[in-house]
Backbone as CSV, one residue per row, in Angstrom:
resi,resn,N_x,N_y,N_z,CA_x,CA_y,CA_z,C_x,C_y,C_z
1,MET,18.961,3.404,5.793,17.963,2.697,6.710,17.785,1.743,7.418
2,HIS,18.154,1.017,8.287,18.852,0.439,9.522,17.235,-0.065,10.672
3,LEU,17.206,-0.977,10.421,16.569,-1.492,11.186,16.970,-2.519,12.684
4,GLN,16.692,-2.993,13.267,16.766,-3.936,14.580,15.257,-4.265,15.211
5,VAL,15.075,-5.766,14.814,14.476,-6.583,14.728,14.093,-7.412,16.006
6,ASN,13.491,-6.913,16.805,13.880,-8.710,17.920,12.689,-9.706,17.934
7,TRP,13.064,-10.633,18.613,11.836,-11.712,19.019,11.619,-11.490,19.561
8,LYS,10.266,-11.843,19.999,9.711,-11.535,21.977,9.337,-13.024,21.990
9,GLN,8.736,-13.603,21.646,7.907,-15.086,21.640,7.001,-15.851,21.006
10,GLY,7.024,-17.231,20.319,6.290,-17.923,19.707,6.652,-17.073,18.492
11,MET,5.992,-16.664,17.827,6.500,-16.161,16.267,5.779,-14.443,15.976
12,ALA,6.527,-14.090,17.593,6.358,-12.551,17.379,7.167,-11.579,17.314
13,PHE,7.522,-10.607,16.318,8.983,-9.626,16.658,8.127,-8.144,16.895
14,GLN,9.209,-7.766,17.408,8.836,-6.100,17.729,10.014,-5.544,17.322
15,THR,9.691,-4.701,16.462,11.222,-3.454,15.946,10.784,-1.966,16.465
16,THR,11.293,-0.971,16.516,11.282,0.021,16.339,12.097,0.954,15.449
17,THR,11.036,1.274,14.402,11.309,2.263,12.830,12.588,3.277,13.584
18,PRO,12.880,3.830,12.473,13.740,4.668,12.144,12.622,5.748,12.499
19,SER,11.941,6.313,12.839,11.628,7.053,12.632,10.703,6.897,14.404
20,GLY,10.649,5.764,14.712,10.356,6.126,16.414,9.314,5.274,16.667
21,HIS,8.731,4.445,15.623,7.728,3.618,16.240,7.783,2.013,16.371
22,ASP,7.244,1.843,17.343,7.015,0.582,17.604,5.843,-0.667,16.461
23,VAL,6.456,-1.553,15.873,5.610,-2.779,15.846,5.745,-3.930,15.500
24,THR,4.854,-4.816,16.358,4.672,-5.699,16.473,3.930,-6.813,15.440
25,LEU,5.086,-7.607,14.839,4.422,-9.007,13.425,4.120,-9.811,14.248
26,ASP,3.677,-10.789,13.987,3.462,-12.125,13.984,2.515,-12.774,13.237
27,ALA,2.476,-13.708,13.749,1.724,-14.858,13.078,0.230,-15.896,13.537
28,GLY,-0.518,-16.495,12.218,-1.939,-16.612,13.474,-1.785,-17.781,14.519
29,GLU,-2.398,-18.397,15.147,-2.672,-18.853,16.092,-2.202,-20.945,15.637
30,ASP,-2.996,-20.684,13.879,-2.505,-21.892,13.313,-1.592,-22.436,13.129
31,VAL,-0.384,-21.608,12.410,0.830,-21.557,12.971,1.650,-21.049,13.490
32,GLY,1.199,-21.187,15.228,2.069,-20.931,15.995,2.310,-19.551,16.777
33,GLY,1.900,-18.842,15.890,1.935,-17.606,16.476,0.460,-16.868,17.353
34,LEU,0.373,-16.091,17.913,-0.270,-15.408,18.960,-1.694,-14.603,18.620
35,ASN,-1.005,-13.717,17.511,-2.138,-12.696,16.847,-2.037,-11.968,17.497
36,THR,-0.576,-11.406,17.856,-0.509,-10.213,18.236,-0.359,-8.761,18.128
37,GLY,-0.260,-9.293,15.805,0.399,-7.787,15.486,-0.054,-8.359,13.788
38,PRO,-0.098,-7.736,12.426,-0.500,-7.971,11.683,1.039,-8.933,11.006
39,ARG,0.499,-9.745,10.042,1.478,-10.354,9.408,2.231,-9.635,8.352
40,PRO,3.192,-10.200,8.054,4.169,-9.573,7.705,3.531,-8.886,6.038
41,THR,2.795,-9.813,5.335,2.386,-9.893,4.233,1.402,-8.898,3.681
42,GLU,0.693,-8.865,5.422,-0.459,-8.264,5.454,0.753,-6.163,5.717
43,MET,1.599,-6.182,5.972,1.995,-5.047,6.496,2.969,-4.562,4.821
44,LEU,3.017,-5.405,3.878,3.416,-5.405,2.654,2.206,-4.918,1.768
45,LEU,1.170,-5.112,2.150,0.059,-4.809,1.123,0.428,-3.308,1.511
46,GLN,-0.075,-3.003,2.783,-0.784,-1.844,3.877,0.553,-0.234,3.090
47,ALA,1.820,-0.695,2.892,3.208,-0.503,3.315,2.679,0.211,1.445
48,THR,2.544,-0.959,0.309,2.846,-0.720,-0.833,1.755,0.788,-1.096
49,ALA,-0.492,0.334,-0.464,-0.912,1.827,-0.188,-0.602,2.464,0.025
50,ALA,0.106,2.622,1.158,0.458,3.852,1.661,1.602,4.914,0.905
51,CYS,2.374,4.063,0.254,3.317,5.034,0.210,2.615,5.385,-1.440
52,THR,2.466,4.517,-2.210,1.645,5.568,-3.747,0.640,6.507,-2.672
53,GLY,-0.107,5.781,-2.244,-1.631,7.118,-1.629,-0.238,8.777,-1.031
54,ILE,0.478,8.560,-0.293,1.233,9.366,0.262,1.685,10.407,-1.194
55,ASP,1.887,9.523,-1.910,2.813,10.518,-3.007,1.616,11.002,-4.030
56,ILE,0.615,10.755,-3.996,-1.161,11.078,-4.155,-1.841,12.557,-3.680
57,VAL,-1.813,12.276,-2.436,-2.027,13.682,-2.058,-1.170,14.638,-2.126
58,SER,0.331,14.752,-2.053,1.494,15.054,-2.129,1.150,15.579,-3.659
59,ILE,0.822,14.867,-4.419,1.306,15.698,-6.203,-0.652,16.787,-5.971
60,LEU,-1.372,15.784,-5.363,-3.125,17.110,-5.485,-2.810,18.162,-4.711
61,HIS,-1.916,18.168,-3.695,-1.854,19.600,-3.135,-1.275,20.450,-3.697
62,LYS,0.162,19.952,-4.350,1.013,20.669,-4.553,0.499,20.831,-6.623
63,MET,-0.481,20.927,-6.635,-1.591,20.989,-8.222,-2.552,21.922,-7.466
64,ARG,-2.577,21.571,-6.556,-3.581,22.946,-5.406,-5.170,22.657,-5.845
65,LEU,-5.174,21.224,-5.832,-6.362,20.656,-5.948,-7.075,20.659,-4.504
66,PRO,-8.899,20.268,-4.669,-9.129,20.193,-3.351,-9.869,18.546,-3.396
67,LEU,-8.447,18.050,-2.108,-9.257,16.461,-2.303,-10.175,16.329,-1.189
68,GLU,-10.751,16.109,-1.395,-11.966,15.808,-0.655,-12.060,14.569,0.817
69,ARG,-11.660,13.520,-0.498,-11.957,12.408,0.637,-10.836,11.235,-0.435
70,PHE,-10.757,9.989,-0.281,-9.504,9.696,-1.302,-8.762,8.340,0.017
71,GLU,-10.077,7.477,-0.360,-9.259,6.002,-0.012,-8.984,4.699,-1.163
72,MET,-8.374,3.433,-0.599,-7.932,3.116,-1.674,-8.215,1.459,-1.396
73,LYS,-8.663,0.497,-2.398,-8.599,-0.694,-1.767,-8.236,-1.621,-2.868
74,ILE,-7.709,-2.710,-1.963,-6.352,-3.759,-2.946,-6.007,-4.843,-2.439
75,ASP,-6.170,-5.554,-3.235,-6.668,-7.117,-3.879,-5.180,-7.382,-4.126
76,GLY,-4.554,-8.384,-2.853,-3.319,-9.148,-3.291,-3.179,-10.357,-4.184
77,VAL,-2.983,-11.142,-4.660,-3.177,-12.306,-5.096,-1.511,-13.108,-4.447
78,ARG,-1.540,-14.472,-3.894,-0.763,-15.022,-3.383,-0.367,-16.064,-3.969
79,ALA,0.966,-16.608,-4.634,1.513,-17.767,-4.823,1.159,-19.084,-4.336
80,THR,0.750,-20.282,-4.609,0.026,-21.507,-3.385,0.955,-21.646,-3.544
81,GLU,2.204,-22.282,-4.180,3.525,-22.670,-3.453,4.588,-22.353,-2.627
82,HIS,5.219,-21.942,-1.297,6.274,-21.426,-1.036,7.684,-20.994,-1.847
83,PRO,7.257,-19.307,-2.058,7.302,-18.593,-0.931,6.380,-17.991,-0.576
84,LYS,5.227,-18.358,-1.701,3.880,-17.638,-1.772,4.483,-16.320,-1.562
85,LYS,4.724,-15.339,-2.948,4.857,-14.556,-3.036,3.850,-13.679,-3.473
86,PHE,3.487,-12.209,-3.477,2.334,-11.510,-3.726,2.673,-11.937,-5.681
87,THR,2.052,-12.011,-6.278,2.118,-12.426,-7.718,1.227,-11.575,-8.666
88,ALA,0.070,-11.177,-7.850,-0.577,-10.004,-8.593,-0.730,-8.807,-7.357
89,ILE,-0.995,-7.822,-7.499,-1.727,-6.401,-6.559,-2.309,-5.574,-7.608
90,HIS,-3.577,-5.181,-7.267,-4.542,-4.364,-7.934,-4.945,-3.585,-7.308
91,ILE,-4.454,-2.223,-7.001,-4.989,-0.973,-6.634,-5.857,-0.135,-7.201
92,LEU,-7.652,-0.125,-6.587,-8.814,0.856,-6.810,-8.895,2.270,-6.172
93,TYR,-8.165,3.053,-6.260,-8.059,4.836,-5.699,-9.480,5.495,-5.936
94,VAL,-10.396,5.568,-5.085,-11.269,6.056,-4.891,-11.084,7.581,-4.076
95,LEU,-11.299,8.342,-5.552,-11.137,10.045,-5.027,-12.432,11.127,-5.127
96,ASP,-12.702,12.021,-3.816,-13.458,12.919,-4.266,-13.212,14.136,-4.090
97,GLY,-13.467,15.099,-4.590,-13.544,16.680,-4.637,-13.283,17.025,-6.249
98,ASP,-13.246,18.234,-6.373,-14.056,19.152,-7.351,-12.330,19.129,-7.988
99,MET,-12.087,18.120,-8.703,-10.548,17.965,-8.943,-10.971,17.679,-10.880
100,PRO,-10.197,18.387,-11.677,-10.663,17.796,-13.282,-9.449,16.119,-13.429
101,GLU,-10.413,15.419,-13.819,-9.876,13.937,-13.832,-8.746,13.436,-14.969
102,GLU,-8.370,14.614,-15.472,-6.924,14.415,-16.178,-5.824,14.884,-15.261
103,ARG,-6.057,15.554,-14.494,-4.780,16.078,-13.084,-5.103,14.844,-11.886
104,VAL,-6.283,14.662,-11.580,-5.850,13.164,-10.847,-5.793,11.919,-12.136
105,ARG,-5.754,11.949,-12.503,-4.896,10.478,-13.664,-3.398,10.729,-13.372
106,ARG,-3.412,11.825,-13.588,-1.875,12.288,-13.765,-0.986,12.498,-12.664
107,ALA,-1.437,12.692,-11.246,-1.277,12.334,-10.401,-0.959,11.390,-9.727
108,ILE,-1.338,10.358,-10.145,-1.984,8.291,-10.320,-0.772,7.762,-11.457
109,GLU,-0.656,8.630,-12.447,0.730,8.166,-13.333,2.041,8.415,-12.530
110,LEU,2.254,9.528,-12.060,3.880,9.931,-10.934,4.243,9.378,-10.657
111,SER,3.194,8.406,-9.302,3.230,7.886,-8.120,3.433,6.584,-9.195
112,VAL,2.749,6.173,-9.274,2.937,4.640,-10.267,4.216,4.231,-10.798
113,ASP,4.515,5.587,-11.662,5.810,5.412,-12.835,6.566,5.926,-12.304
114,ARG,6.803,6.677,-11.180,8.225,7.332,-11.139,7.925,7.625,-8.928
115,TYR,7.410,7.393,-8.452,7.202,7.903,-7.166,7.863,6.920,-6.652
116,CYS,6.452,5.896,-5.777,6.412,5.104,-4.832,7.325,3.980,-5.348
117,SER,8.217,3.976,-4.123,9.485,3.680,-4.347,9.173,1.933,-3.599
118,VAL,7.995,1.667,-2.807,8.021,0.423,-2.516,6.986,-0.268,-3.648
119,SER,6.331,0.274,-4.400,6.172,-0.673,-5.309,6.234,-0.796,-6.928
120,HIS,7.929,0.439,-6.629,9.141,-0.721,-7.284,9.639,-1.717,-7.174
121,SER,9.854,-2.335,-5.029,10.577,-2.842,-5.270,10.028,-4.082,-5.628
122,LEU,8.598,-4.475,-5.604,8.019,-5.912,-5.777,8.234,-6.080,-6.436
123,ASN,8.350,-7.872,-6.792,8.173,-8.113,-7.731,6.846,-9.154,-8.036
124,ALA,6.447,-8.352,-8.307,4.415,-8.880,-8.887,3.907,-7.528,-9.550
125,THR,2.861,-8.615,-10.353,2.632,-7.632,-11.141,1.452,-6.390,-10.748
126,LEU,1.568,-4.880,-10.764,0.901,-4.246,-10.052,-0.322,-3.797,-11.427
127,THR,-1.651,-3.310,-9.962,-1.793,-2.663,-11.609,-2.964,-2.419,-10.288
128,TYR,-3.547,-0.938,-12.141,-4.433,0.061,-10.946,-5.691,0.417,-11.744
129,SER,-6.374,1.270,-11.053,-7.459,1.706,-11.238,-8.272,2.969,-10.283
130,TYR,-9.028,3.848,-11.007,-9.499,5.019,-10.507,-11.157,4.976,-10.607
131,GLN,-11.724,5.488,-9.185,-12.817,6.231,-9.502,-12.639,7.444,-9.130
132,LEU,-13.342,8.577,-9.927,-13.638,10.024,-9.552,-14.906,10.329,-8.920
133,ASN,-15.086,10.608,-7.330,-16.677,11.351,-7.158,-17.748,9.849,-7.758
134,GLY,-17.751,9.320,-7.434,-19.147,8.230,-7.542,-18.967,7.682,-8.455
135,GLY,-18.578,8.239,-9.382,-18.139,7.470,-11.459,-17.671,6.451,-11.411
136,GLU,-17.695,6.086,-13.081,-17.261,4.859,-13.144,-15.550,4.130,-12.927
137,VAL,-15.306,2.998,-12.626,-14.253,3.014,-12.582,-13.478,2.716,-13.743
138,VAL,-12.448,3.822,-13.881,-11.278,3.439,-14.912,-10.114,3.127,-14.951
139,PRO,-9.782,2.016,-15.768,-8.304,1.041,-15.418,-7.449,2.235,-15.694
140,PHE,-6.193,2.054,-14.861,-5.131,2.940,-15.210,-4.252,1.976,-16.076
141,THR,-3.916,2.576,-17.321,-2.374,1.770,-17.870,-1.840,2.203,-18.109
């Protein structure tokens, strides 16, 4: 994969992804940016969630399970000292649909353990939990 990232002004950088999407990343005004786009760290959390989410939707679809609603709630904890990397990330999967819990759990397991390349690229402790059809939140281990 190849990207070209171009400085625009201030702290803003513009890139076009290999799939043809323009993205502007910037910093907050408190550190010299103009707030014209998300922070790189925000995009990292978004990419982690989207990666595992795509896996889970694909796996549930292959299982022919009727997913009706799916959202993820992501919490990231960063170190206080530079480089202020993410030290811990937790993802709560919230799913609705007429799906057996063991199959949903299997879909999450496959994403977490095998398929999500973004989460496997991170040097942070990742934890997961899920909630199916408004039931209790179940830790995923």
